[in-house]
N, CA, C, O and the ligand as a Tripos MOL2 file, in Angstrom:
@<TRIPOS>MOLECULE
protein
  269   267    68     0     0
PROTEIN
NO_CHARGES

@<TRIPOS>ATOM
      1 N         168.1600  -27.9680  -27.4080 N.3       1 MET1
      2 CA        169.5130  -27.9140  -27.0060 C.3       1 MET1
      3 C         169.7900  -29.1490  -26.0390 C.2       1 MET1
      4 O         169.0930  -29.3930  -25.0540 O.2       1 MET1
      5 N         170.8250  -29.8530  -26.4140 N.am      2 ALA2
      6 CA        171.1740  -31.0320  -25.7150 C.3       2 ALA2
      7 C         171.6510  -30.6990  -24.2300 C.2       2 ALA2
      8 O         172.3890  -29.7370  -24.0190 O.2       2 ALA2
      9 N         171.2490  -31.4430  -23.3230 N.am      3 ALA3
     10 CA        171.8210  -31.1730  -21.9080 C.3       3 ALA3
     11 C         173.2580  -31.6620  -21.8500 C.2       3 ALA3
     12 O         173.6330  -32.6990  -22.3970 O.2       3 ALA3
     13 N         174.0210  -30.8620  -21.1640 N.am      4 GLU4
     14 CA        175.4190  -31.1830  -20.9410 C.3       4 GLU4
     15 C         175.5480  -31.9970  -19.6500 C.2       4 GLU4
     16 O         175.3120  -31.4700  -18.5630 O.2       4 GLU4
     17 N         175.9170  -33.2640  -19.7590 N.am      5 VAL5
     18 CA        176.0130  -34.0520  -18.5530 C.3       5 VAL5
     19 C         177.4670  -34.0880  -18.0110 C.2       5 VAL5
     20 O         177.6890  -34.4140  -16.8450 O.2       5 VAL5
     21 N         178.4320  -33.7550  -18.8580 N.am      6 GLY6
     22 CA        179.8020  -33.8060  -18.3740 C.3       6 GLY6
     23 C         180.0430  -32.8190  -17.2690 C.2       6 GLY6
     24 O         179.6290  -31.6640  -17.3650 O.2       6 GLY6
     25 N         180.7080  -33.2540  -16.2160 N.am      7 GLY7
     26 CA        181.0060  -32.3500  -15.0910 C.3       7 GLY7
     27 C         179.8290  -32.3500  -14.0510 C.2       7 GLY7
     28 O         179.9080  -31.6500  -13.0410 O.2       7 GLY7
     29 N         178.7870  -33.1050  -14.2940 N.am      8 SER8
     30 CA        177.7000  -33.0270  -13.3340 C.3       8 SER8
     31 C         178.1480  -33.5220  -11.9090 C.2       8 SER8
     32 O         177.6900  -33.0290  -10.8780 O.2       8 SER8
     33 N         179.0800  -34.5370  -11.9290 N.am      9 LEU9
     34 CA        179.5510  -35.0360  -10.6780 C.3       9 LEU9
     35 C         180.3800  -33.9770   -9.9020 C.2       9 LEU9
     36 O         180.2900  -33.8760   -8.6780 O.2       9 LEU9
     37 N         181.1770  -33.2040  -10.6420 N.am     10 ASP10
     38 CA        181.9710  -32.1460  -10.0310 C.3      10 ASP10
     39 C         181.0230  -31.1100   -9.4470 C.2      10 ASP10
     40 O         181.2830  -30.5570   -8.3780 O.2      10 ASP10
     41 N         179.9530  -30.8520  -10.1300 N.am     11 GLU11
     42 CA        178.9540  -29.8720   -9.6590 C.3      11 GLU11
     43 C         178.2810  -30.4180   -8.3520 C.2      11 GLU11
     44 O         178.0510  -29.6700   -7.4020 O.2      11 GLU11
     45 N         177.9850  -31.7130   -8.3450 N.am     12 ALA12
     46 CA        177.3750  -32.3030   -7.1610 C.3      12 ALA12
     47 C         178.3160  -32.2510   -5.9630 C.2      12 ALA12
     48 O         177.8970  -32.0050   -4.8320 O.2      12 ALA12
     49 N         179.6260  -32.4950   -6.2430 N.am     13 VAL13
     50 CA        180.6400  -32.4260   -5.1830 C.3      13 VAL13
     51 C         180.6790  -30.9780   -4.6290 C.2      13 VAL13
     52 O         180.6750  -30.7420   -3.4210 O.2      13 VAL13
     53 N         180.7160  -30.0630   -5.5510 N.am     14 ALA14
     54 CA        180.7980  -28.6200   -5.0630 C.3      14 ALA14
     55 C         179.5520  -28.2490   -4.2790 C.2      14 ALA14
     56 O         179.6540  -27.4940   -3.3120 O.2      14 ALA14
     57 N         178.4070  -28.7340   -4.6430 N.am     15 ILE15
     58 CA        177.1440  -28.4100   -3.9130 C.3      15 ILE15
     59 C         177.1960  -28.9970   -2.5320 C.2      15 ILE15
     60 O         176.9620  -28.2930   -1.5500 O.2      15 ILE15
     61 N         177.5170  -30.3530   -2.4280 N.am     16 VAL16
     62 CA        177.5260  -31.0130   -1.2100 C.3      16 VAL16
     63 C         178.5990  -30.4180   -0.2220 C.2      16 VAL16
     64 O         178.4090  -30.3650    0.9930 O.2      16 VAL16
     65 N         179.6990  -29.9910   -0.8220 N.am     17 ALA17
     66 CA        180.7730  -29.4030    0.0210 C.3      17 ALA17
     67 C         180.2760  -28.1530    0.7070 C.2      17 ALA17
     68 O         180.8160  -27.7600    1.7410 O.2      17 ALA17
     69 N         179.2590  -27.5220    0.1540 N.am     18 GLY18
     70 CA        178.8330  -26.2340    0.7380 C.3      18 GLY18
     71 C         177.6980  -26.4680    1.7530 C.2      18 GLY18
     72 O         177.1560  -25.5090    2.3030 O.2      18 GLY18
     73 N         177.3370  -27.7440    2.0040 N.am     19 TRP19
     74 CA        176.2690  -27.9620    3.0360 C.3      19 TRP19
     75 C         176.8820  -28.3420    4.3620 C.2      19 TRP19
     76 O         177.4380  -29.4330    4.4820 O.2      19 TRP19
     77 N         176.8060  -27.5130    5.3310 N.am     20 PRO20
     78 CA        177.4380  -27.8010    6.6060 C.3      20 PRO20
     79 C         176.9050  -29.0710    7.2450 C.2      20 PRO20
     80 O         175.6950  -29.2590    7.3760 O.2      20 PRO20
     81 N         177.8000  -29.9120    7.6280 N.am     21 GLY21
     82 CA        177.4140  -31.2240    8.3710 C.3      21 GLY21
     83 C         177.0750  -32.3630    7.4490 C.2      21 GLY21
     84 O         177.1670  -33.5310    7.8270 O.2      21 GLY21
     85 N         176.6750  -32.0200    6.2170 N.am     22 VAL22
     86 CA        176.1870  -33.0900    5.3600 C.3      22 VAL22
     87 C         177.3120  -34.0640    4.9740 C.2      22 VAL22
     88 O         177.1330  -35.2810    4.9990 O.2      22 VAL22
     89 N         178.4340  -33.5190    4.6300 N.am     23 VAL23
     90 CA        179.5710  -34.3910    4.2580 C.3      23 VAL23
     91 C         179.9400  -35.2780    5.4050 C.2      23 VAL23
     92 O         180.1710  -36.4750    5.2330 O.2      23 VAL23
     93 N         180.0020  -34.6560    6.6520 N.am     24 GLU24
     94 CA        180.4380  -35.5070    7.7550 C.3      24 GLU24
     95 C         179.4240  -36.6140    8.0670 C.2      24 GLU24
     96 O         179.8200  -37.7300    8.4040 O.2      24 GLU24
     97 N         178.1300  -36.3220    7.9590 N.am     25 ARG25
     98 CA        177.0490  -37.2730    8.1730 C.3      25 ARG25
     99 C         177.1600  -38.4230    7.1670 C.2      25 ARG25
    100 O         177.0590  -39.6000    7.5140 O.2      25 ARG25
    101 N         177.3710  -38.0330    5.9160 N.am     26 LEU26
    102 CA        177.4460  -39.0750    4.8120 C.3      26 LEU26
    103 C         178.6860  -39.9250    5.0760 C.2      26 LEU26
    104 O         178.5860  -41.1500    5.0080 O.2      26 LEU26
    105 N         179.8230  -39.3580    5.3680 N.am     27 LEU27
    106 CA        181.0300  -40.1380    5.6400 C.3      27 LEU27
    107 C         180.8700  -41.0530    6.8380 C.2      27 LEU27
    108 O         181.4050  -42.1610    6.8730 O.2      27 LEU27
    109 N         180.0940  -40.5510    7.8590 N.am     28 ALA28
    110 CA        179.9400  -41.3960    9.0450 C.3      28 ALA28
    111 C         179.0370  -42.5430    8.7890 C.2      28 ALA28
    112 O         179.1950  -43.5730    9.4440 O.2      28 ALA28
    113 N         178.0600  -42.4520    7.8520 N.am     29 ALA29
    114 CA        177.0510  -43.4650    7.6440 C.3      29 ALA29
    115 C         177.5690  -44.4200    6.5980 C.2      29 ALA29
    116 O         177.3870  -45.6310    6.7210 O.2      29 ALA29
    117 N         178.2160  -43.8970    5.5660 N.am     30 HIS30
    118 CA        178.5680  -44.7790    4.4550 C.3      30 HIS30
    119 C         179.9490  -45.3420    4.6720 C.2      30 HIS30
    120 O         180.9190  -44.8650    4.0830 O.2      30 HIS30
    121 N         180.0460  -46.3440    5.5040 N.am     31 VAL31
    122 CA        181.2500  -46.9670    5.8580 C.3      31 VAL31
    123 C         181.2140  -48.4680    5.3890 C.2      31 VAL31
    124 O         180.1470  -49.0220    5.1260 O.2      31 VAL31
    125 N         182.3870  -49.0770    5.3000 N.am     32 ALA32
    126 CA        182.4260  -50.4620    4.8310 C.3      32 ALA32
    127 C         181.9540  -51.3730    5.9210 C.2      32 ALA32
    128 O         182.3560  -51.2160    7.0730 O.2      32 ALA32
    129 N         181.0900  -52.3450    5.5850 N.am     33 GLY33
    130 CA        180.6900  -53.3940    6.5540 C.3      33 GLY33
    131 C         181.6610  -54.5270    6.5620 C.2      33 GLY33
    132 O         182.6780  -54.4900    5.8700 O.2      33 GLY33
    133 N         181.3530  -55.5610    7.3590 N.am     34 PRO34
    134 CA        182.3280  -56.6590    7.4640 C.3      34 PRO34
    135 C         182.5630  -57.3820    6.1610 C.2      34 PRO34
    136 O         183.5780  -58.0580    5.9950 O.2      34 PRO34
    137 N         181.6070  -57.2420    5.2100 N.am     35 ASP35
    138 CA        181.7800  -57.8970    3.8650 C.3      35 ASP35
    139 C         182.4330  -56.9850    2.8710 C.2      35 ASP35
    140 O         182.5640  -57.3630    1.7070 O.2      35 ASP35
    141 N         182.8610  -55.7820    3.2700 N.am     36 GLY36
    142 CA        183.5350  -54.8560    2.4060 C.3      36 GLY36
    143 C         182.4640  -54.0500    1.5580 C.2      36 GLY36
    144 O         182.8300  -53.3100    0.6440 O.2      36 GLY36
    145 N         181.2440  -54.2030    1.8600 N.am     37 ARG37
    146 CA        180.2940  -53.4760    1.1260 C.3      37 ARG37
    147 C         179.7120  -52.3260    2.0210 C.2      37 ARG37
    148 O         179.8070  -52.3860    3.2470 O.2      37 ARG37
    149 N         179.1100  -51.2850    1.3810 N.am     38 CYS38
    150 CA        178.5770  -50.1240    2.1390 C.3      38 CYS38
    151 C         177.5350  -50.6430    3.0800 C.2      38 CYS38
    152 O         176.7000  -51.4830    2.7440 O.2      38 CYS38
    153 N         177.6250  -50.0600    4.3830 N.am     39 ALA39
    154 CA        176.7090  -50.5020    5.3930 C.3      39 ALA39
    155 C         175.2280  -50.0330    5.1820 C.2      39 ALA39
    156 O         174.2930  -50.6370    5.7080 O.2      39 ALA39
    157 N         175.0640  -48.9890    4.4330 N.am     40 VAL40
    158 CA        173.7160  -48.3520    4.3080 C.3      40 VAL40
    159 C         173.1490  -48.3890    2.9300 C.2      40 VAL40
    160 O         171.9310  -48.3540    2.7550 O.2      40 VAL40
    161 N         174.0290  -48.4600    1.9170 N.am     41 CYS41
    162 CA        173.5280  -48.5110    0.5600 C.3      41 CYS41
    163 C         172.8230  -49.8440    0.3120 C.2      41 CYS41
    164 O         172.9110  -50.7550    1.1360 O.2      41 CYS41
    165 N         172.1230  -49.9610   -0.8210 N.am     42 GLY42
    166 CA        171.4920  -51.2220   -1.1200 C.3      42 GLY42
    167 C         170.1250  -51.2430   -0.4010 C.2      42 GLY42
    168 O         169.5890  -50.1940   -0.0440 O.2      42 GLY42
    169 N         169.5870  -52.4200   -0.2030 N.am     43 GLY43
    170 CA        168.2800  -52.5480    0.3290 C.3      43 GLY43
    171 C         167.2380  -52.6780   -0.7850 C.2      43 GLY43
    172 O         167.5640  -52.5640   -1.9660 O.2      43 GLY43
    173 N         166.0260  -52.9080   -0.4090 N.am     44 ASN44
    174 CA        164.9600  -53.0680   -1.3880 C.3      44 ASN44
    175 C         165.2610  -54.1340   -2.4530 C.2      44 ASN44
    176 O         164.9190  -54.0250   -3.6310 O.2      44 ASN44
    177 N         165.9400  -55.1880   -1.9270 N.am     45 GLY45
    178 CA        166.3170  -56.3030   -2.8170 C.3      45 GLY45
    179 C         167.5930  -56.1170   -3.6050 C.2      45 GLY45
    180 O         168.0690  -57.0170   -4.2960 O.2      45 GLY45
    181 N         168.1540  -54.8590   -3.4700 N.am     46 ARG46
    182 CA        169.4320  -54.6940   -4.2420 C.3      46 ARG46
    183 C         170.5920  -54.9480   -3.2870 C.2      46 ARG46
    184 O         170.5500  -54.5770   -2.1140 O.2      46 ARG46
    185 N         171.5920  -55.5680   -3.8030 N.am     47 PRO47
    186 CA        172.8030  -55.8190   -3.0260 C.3      47 PRO47
    187 C         173.5560  -54.5390   -2.8260 C.2      47 PRO47
    188 O         173.5740  -53.7200   -3.7450 O.2      47 PRO47
    189 N         174.2100  -54.2900   -1.6400 N.am     48 ALA48
    190 CA        174.9480  -53.0940   -1.3780 C.3      48 ALA48
    191 C         176.1860  -53.0720   -2.2550 C.2      48 ALA48
    192 O         176.8280  -54.1010   -2.4640 O.2      48 ALA48
    193 N         176.5150  -51.9100   -2.7600 N.am     49 PRO49
    194 CA        177.7780  -51.7830   -3.5980 C.3      49 PRO49
    195 C         179.0070  -51.9730   -2.7380 C.2      49 PRO49
    196 O         178.9920  -51.7030   -1.5370 O.2      49 PRO49
    197 N         180.0650  -52.4400   -3.3640 N.am     50 LEU50
    198 CA        181.3970  -52.4750   -2.6830 C.3      50 LEU50
    199 C         181.7620  -51.0670   -2.2590 C.2      50 LEU50
    200 O         181.5400  -50.1050   -2.9940 O.2      50 LEU50
    201 N         182.3340  -50.9570   -1.0460 N.am     51 TRP51
    202 CA        182.7650  -49.6270   -0.5270 C.3      51 TRP51
    203 C         184.1040  -49.2500   -1.1610 C.2      51 TRP51
    204 O         184.9170  -50.1500   -1.3730 O.2      51 TRP51
    205 N         184.3920  -47.9860   -1.4790 N.am     52 PRO52
    206 CA        183.4960  -46.9190   -1.2720 C.3      52 PRO52
    207 C         182.3980  -46.8480   -2.3030 C.2      52 PRO52
    208 O         182.6360  -46.9580   -3.5060 O.2      52 PRO52
    209 N         181.2180  -46.6660   -1.8200 N.am     53 CYS53
    210 CA        180.0470  -46.5000   -2.7030 C.3      53 CYS53
    211 C         180.1260  -45.0780   -3.3630 C.2      53 CYS53
    212 O         180.9680  -44.2500   -3.0130 O.2      53 CYS53
    213 N         179.2410  -44.8630   -4.2900 N.am     54 SER54
    214 CA        179.2870  -43.6120   -5.0230 C.3      54 SER54
    215 C         178.9950  -42.4220   -3.9520 C.2      54 SER54
    216 O         179.5200  -41.3230   -4.1360 O.2      54 SER54
    217 N         178.2330  -42.6310   -2.9400 N.am     55 VAL55
    218 CA        177.9540  -41.6000   -1.9870 C.3      55 VAL55
    219 C         179.2250  -41.2810   -1.1890 C.2      55 VAL55
    220 O         179.5560  -40.1190   -0.9530 O.2      55 VAL55
    221 N         179.9160  -42.3340   -0.7880 N.am     56 ALA56
    222 CA        181.1280  -42.1470    0.0060 C.3      56 ALA56
    223 C         182.1860  -41.4770   -0.8570 C.2      56 ALA56
    224 O         182.9690  -40.6580   -0.3730 O.2      56 ALA56
    225 N         182.2030  -41.8180   -2.0920 N.am     57 GLU57
    226 CA        183.2400  -41.2000   -3.0470 C.3      57 GLU57
    227 C         182.8580  -39.6700   -3.2040 C.2      57 GLU57
    228 O         183.7310  -38.8020   -3.1720 O.2      57 GLU57
    229 N         181.5740  -39.3910   -3.3660 N.am     58 LEU58
    230 CA        181.1810  -37.9890   -3.5360 C.3      58 LEU58
    231 C         181.4890  -37.1890   -2.3220 C.2      58 LEU58
    232 O         181.9980  -36.0710   -2.3950 O.2      58 LEU58
    233 N         181.1570  -37.8080   -1.1370 N.am     59 ALA59
    234 CA        181.3650  -37.0730    0.1240 C.3      59 ALA59
    235 C         182.8480  -36.9030    0.3690 C.2      59 ALA59
    236 O         183.2720  -35.8510    0.8490 O.2      59 ALA59
    237 N         183.6450  -37.9010    0.0540 N.am     60 GLY60
    238 CA        185.0930  -37.7860    0.2540 C.3      60 GLY60
    239 C         185.6770  -36.7300   -0.6440 C.2      60 GLY60
    240 O         186.5560  -35.9810   -0.2190 O.2      60 GLY60
    241 N         185.1960  -36.6430   -1.9300 N.am     61 ALA61
    242 CA        185.6760  -35.6280   -2.8180 C.3      61 ALA61
    243 C         185.3390  -34.2390   -2.3210 C.2      61 ALA61
    244 O         186.1310  -33.3010   -2.4070 O.2      61 ALA61
    245 N         184.0960  -34.1450   -1.7830 N.am     62 ALA62
    246 CA        183.6230  -32.8770   -1.2750 C.3      62 ALA62
    247 C         184.4780  -32.4200   -0.0250 C.2      62 ALA62
    248 O         184.7720  -31.2360    0.1390 O.2      62 ALA62
    249 N         184.8470  -33.3840    0.8170 N.am     63 ARG63
    250 CA        185.7210  -33.0100    1.9410 C.3      63 ARG63
    251 C         187.1090  -32.5380    1.4720 C.2      63 ARG63
    252 O         187.6710  -31.5940    2.0270 O.2      63 ARG63
    253 N         187.6510  -33.2130    0.4400 N.am     64 ARG64
    254 CA        188.9170  -32.8270   -0.0850 C.3      64 ARG64
    255 C         188.8560  -31.4660   -0.7420 C.2      64 ARG64
    256 O         189.8050  -30.6840   -0.6870 O.2      64 ARG64
    257 N         187.6830  -31.1890   -1.3850 N.am     65 LEU65
    258 CA        187.5270  -29.8940   -2.0570 C.3      65 LEU65
    259 C         187.5120  -28.7920   -1.0130 C.2      65 LEU65
    260 O         188.0610  -27.7100   -1.2200 O.2      65 LEU65
    261 N         186.8550  -29.0960    0.1430 N.am     66 ARG66
    262 CA        186.7380  -28.0740    1.1890 C.3      66 ARG66
    263 C         188.1100  -27.8080    1.8690 C.2      66 ARG66
    264 O         188.3570  -26.7350    2.4180 O.2      66 ARG66
    265 N         188.9900  -28.8450    1.8040 N.am     67 GLY67
    266 CA        190.2870  -28.6900    2.3510 C.3      67 GLY67
    267 C         190.4160  -28.7530    3.8160 C.2      67 GLY67
    268 O         191.5210  -28.6240    4.3450 O.2      67 GLY67
    269 ZN        176.8430  -46.0460    0.6060 Zn       68 ZN68
@<TRIPOS>BOND
     1     1     2 1
     2     2     3 1
     3     3     4 2
     4     3     5 am
     5     5     6 1
     6     6     7 1
     7     7     8 2
     8     7     9 am
     9     9    10 1
    10    10    11 1
    11    11    12 2
    12    11    13 am
    13    13    14 1
    14    14    15 1
    15    15    16 2
    16    15    17 am
    17    17    18 1
    18    18    19 1
    19    19    20 2
    20    19    21 am
    21    21    22 1
    22    22    23 1
    23    23    24 2
    24    23    25 am
    25    25    26 1
    26    26    27 1
    27    27    28 2
    28    27    29 am
    29    29    30 1
    30    30    31 1
    31    31    32 2
    32    31    33 am
    33    33    34 1
    34    34    35 1
    35    35    36 2
    36    35    37 am
    37    37    38 1
    38    38    39 1
    39    39    40 2
    40    39    41 am
    41    41    42 1
    42    42    43 1
    43    43    44 2
    44    43    45 am
    45    45    46 1
    46    46    47 1
    47    47    48 2
    48    47    49 am
    49    49    50 1
    50    50    51 1
    51    51    52 2
    52    51    53 am
    53    53    54 1
    54    54    55 1
    55    55    56 2
    56    55    57 am
    57    57    58 1
    58    58    59 1
    59    59    60 2
    60    59    61 am
    61    61    62 1
    62    62    63 1
    63    63    64 2
    64    63    65 am
    65    65    66 1
    66    66    67 1
    67    67    68 2
    68    67    69 am
    69    69    70 1
    70    70    71 1
    71    71    72 2
    72    71    73 am
    73    73    74 1
    74    74    75 1
    75    75    76 2
    76    75    77 am
    77    77    78 1
    78    78    79 1
    79    79    80 2
    80    79    81 am
    81    81    82 1
    82    82    83 1
    83    83    84 2
    84    83    85 am
    85    85    86 1
    86    86    87 1
    87    87    88 2
    88    87    89 am
    89    89    90 1
    90    90    91 1
    91    91    92 2
    92    91    93 am
    93    93    94 1
    94    94    95 1
    95    95    96 2
    96    95    97 am
    97    97    98 1
    98    98    99 1
    99    99   100 2
   100    99   101 am
   101   101   102 1
   102   102   103 1
   103   103   104 2
   104   103   105 am
   105   105   106 1
   106   106   107 1
   107   107   108 2
   108   107   109 am
   109   109   110 1
   110   110   111 1
   111   111   112 2
   112   111   113 am
   113   113   114 1
   114   114   115 1
   115   115   116 2
   116   115   117 am
   117   117   118 1
   118   118   119 1
   119   119   120 2
   120   119   121 am
   121   121   122 1
   122   122   123 1
   123   123   124 2
   124   123   125 am
   125   125   126 1
   126   126   127 1
   127   127   128 2
   128   127   129 am
   129   129   130 1
   130   130   131 1
   131   131   132 2
   132   131   133 am
   133   133   134 1
   134   134   135 1
   135   135   136 2
   136   135   137 am
   137   137   138 1
   138   138   139 1
   139   139   140 2
   140   139   141 am
   141   141   142 1
   142   142   143 1
   143   143   144 2
   144   143   145 am
   145   145   146 1
   146   146   147 1
   147   147   148 2
   148   147   149 am
   149   149   150 1
   150   150   151 1
   151   151   152 2
   152   151   153 am
   153   153   154 1
   154   154   155 1
   155   155   156 2
   156   155   157 am
   157   157   158 1
   158   158   159 1
   159   159   160 2
   160   159   161 am
   161   161   162 1
   162   162   163 1
   163   163   164 2
   164   163   165 am
   165   165   166 1
   166   166   167 1
   167   167   168 2
   168   167   169 am
   169   169   170 1
   170   170   171 1
   171   171   172 2
   172   171   173 am
   173   173   174 1
   174   174   175 1
   175   175   176 2
   176   175   177 am
   177   177   178 1
   178   178   179 1
   179   179   180 2
   180   179   181 am
   181   181   182 1
   182   182   183 1
   183   183   184 2
   184   183   185 am
   185   185   186 1
   186   186   187 1
   187   187   188 2
   188   187   189 am
   189   189   190 1
   190   190   191 1
   191   191   192 2
   192   191   193 am
   193   193   194 1
   194   194   195 1
   195   195   196 2
   196   195   197 am
   197   197   198 1
   198   198   199 1
   199   199   200 2
   200   199   201 am
   201   201   202 1
   202   202   203 1
   203   203   204 2
   204   203   205 am
   205   205   206 1
   206   206   207 1
   207   207   208 2
   208   207   209 am
   209   209   210 1
   210   210   211 1
   211   211   212 2
   212   211   213 am
   213   213   214 1
   214   214   215 1
   215   215   216 2
   216   215   217 am
   217   217   218 1
   218   218   219 1
   219   219   220 2
   220   219   221 am
   221   221   222 1
   222   222   223 1
   223   223   224 2
   224   223   225 am
   225   225   226 1
   226   226   227 1
   227   227   228 2
   228   227   229 am
   229   229   230 1
   230   230   231 1
   231   231   232 2
   232   231   233 am
   233   233   234 1
   234   234   235 1
   235   235   236 2
   236   235   237 am
   237   237   238 1
   238   238   239 1
   239   239   240 2
   240   239   241 am
   241   241   242 1
   242   242   243 1
   243   243   244 2
   244   243   245 am
   245   245   246 1
   246   246   247 1
   247   247   248 2
   248   247   249 am
   249   249   250 1
   250   250   251 1
   251   251   252 2
   252   251   253 am
   253   253   254 1
   254   254   255 1
   255   255   256 2
   256   255   257 am
   257   257   258 1
   258   258   259 1
   259   259   260 2
   260   259   261 am
   261   261   262 1
   262   262   263 1
   263   263   264 2
   264   263   265 am
   265   265   266 1
   266   266   267 1
   267   267   268 2
@<TRIPOS>SUBSTRUCTURE
     1 MET1         2 RESIDUE 1 A MET
     2 ALA2         6 RESIDUE 1 A ALA
     3 ALA3        10 RESIDUE 1 A ALA
     4 GLU4        14 RESIDUE 1 A GLU
     5 VAL5        18 RESIDUE 1 A VAL
     6 GLY6        22 RESIDUE 1 A GLY
     7 GLY7        26 RESIDUE 1 A GLY
     8 SER8        30 RESIDUE 1 A SER
     9 LEU9        34 RESIDUE 1 A LEU
    10 ASP10       38 RESIDUE 1 A ASP
    11 GLU11       42 RESIDUE 1 A GLU
    12 ALA12       46 RESIDUE 1 A ALA
    13 VAL13       50 RESIDUE 1 A VAL
    14 ALA14       54 RESIDUE 1 A ALA
    15 ILE15       58 RESIDUE 1 A ILE
    16 VAL16       62 RESIDUE 1 A VAL
    17 ALA17       66 RESIDUE 1 A ALA
    18 GLY18       70 RESIDUE 1 A GLY
    19 TRP19       74 RESIDUE 1 A TRP
    20 PRO20       78 RESIDUE 1 A PRO
    21 GLY21       82 RESIDUE 1 A GLY
    22 VAL22       86 RESIDUE 1 A VAL
    23 VAL23       90 RESIDUE 1 A VAL
    24 GLU24       94 RESIDUE 1 A GLU
    25 ARG25       98 RESIDUE 1 A ARG
    26 LEU26      102 RESIDUE 1 A LEU
    27 LEU27      106 RESIDUE 1 A LEU
    28 ALA28      110 RESIDUE 1 A ALA
    29 ALA29      114 RESIDUE 1 A ALA
    30 HIS30      118 RESIDUE 1 A HIS
    31 VAL31      122 RESIDUE 1 A VAL
    32 ALA32      126 RESIDUE 1 A ALA
    33 GLY33      130 RESIDUE 1 A GLY
    34 PRO34      134 RESIDUE 1 A PRO
    35 ASP35      138 RESIDUE 1 A ASP
    36 GLY36      142 RESIDUE 1 A GLY
    37 ARG37      146 RESIDUE 1 A ARG
    38 CYS38      150 RESIDUE 1 A CYS
    39 ALA39      154 RESIDUE 1 A ALA
    40 VAL40      158 RESIDUE 1 A VAL
    41 CYS41      162 RESIDUE 1 A CYS
    42 GLY42      166 RESIDUE 1 A GLY
    43 GLY43      170 RESIDUE 1 A GLY
    44 ASN44      174 RESIDUE 1 A ASN
    45 GLY45      178 RESIDUE 1 A GLY
    46 ARG46      182 RESIDUE 1 A ARG
    47 PRO47      186 RESIDUE 1 A PRO
    48 ALA48      190 RESIDUE 1 A ALA
    49 PRO49      194 RESIDUE 1 A PRO
    50 LEU50      198 RESIDUE 1 A LEU
    51 TRP51      202 RESIDUE 1 A TRP
    52 PRO52      206 RESIDUE 1 A PRO
    53 CYS53      210 RESIDUE 1 A CYS
    54 SER54      214 RESIDUE 1 A SER
    55 VAL55      218 RESIDUE 1 A VAL
    56 ALA56      222 RESIDUE 1 A ALA
    57 GLU57      226 RESIDUE 1 A GLU
    58 LEU58      230 RESIDUE 1 A LEU
    59 ALA59      234 RESIDUE 1 A ALA
    60 GLY60      238 RESIDUE 1 A GLY
    61 ALA61      242 RESIDUE 1 A ALA
    62 ALA62      246 RESIDUE 1 A ALA
    63 ARG63      250 RESIDUE 1 A ARG
    64 ARG64      254 RESIDUE 1 A ARG
    65 LEU65      258 RESIDUE 1 A LEU
    66 ARG66      262 RESIDUE 1 A ARG
    67 GLY67      266 RESIDUE 1 A GLY
    68 ZN68       269 GROUP 0 **** ****
């Protein structure tokens, strides 16, 4: 049986939305730096993604879901 990947992001958002404090911590950490890139993503030789990074987008969606 093939794995269904569609909707996995929505599931992740719903899961994160249910973790007290996690969304707030993620949103506080994943902010844009002076170059417009995420301040904490990247590293290990990889360039940081332009903000909002995928984590910031996920946390923002979780906060909106929570209302
Ligand atoms: Zn980030």
